[in-house]
C-alpha positions, 0 to 999 in steps of 0.5 A: 110053704106047702109041701107035697103030700106023700100020695102026690110025692109017690104019684110024681115019682111014678110018672117020672119012672114011667118016662113022662117029661118033668113038665108034663109030670108037674102039670098032672101033679099040679106043682112047679117043675122045679119041685118035681125035678128036685124030688127026682134028684133027691130020690136018685141021691138018697133012695127015699122020697120021705121028707127031710128033717128040718132044722129049728129050735128043739122042742121043750115039750112032748106031744102029750104035754102039748095036748095036756096044755091045750086041754087044760086051757080049754077047760080053764082058760084063766089058768095062766092068769090064776097061776100068775096071781098066785106067784105074785102073792107068793112074792109079796108074802116072801118080801 
């Protein structure tokens, strides 16, 4: 689901504060009327236009670890396969 960029959010709020009707505001920002209405409601209730924190599964890795994983994969795309083979060989030896 696409969300409003920060620029569009503040643009829509500026138009609302200028007294433009929600329907006209939504046409100018090119989003649904409900989006502009809920944005106005949220600002009225919380005094902020920033995005809400989303629920979901907690992250297991940091952003730096994610970048390292991507970089390692690009440099050596068979890394996981090699790691898997090494583990299999270790299991055979330990039997």
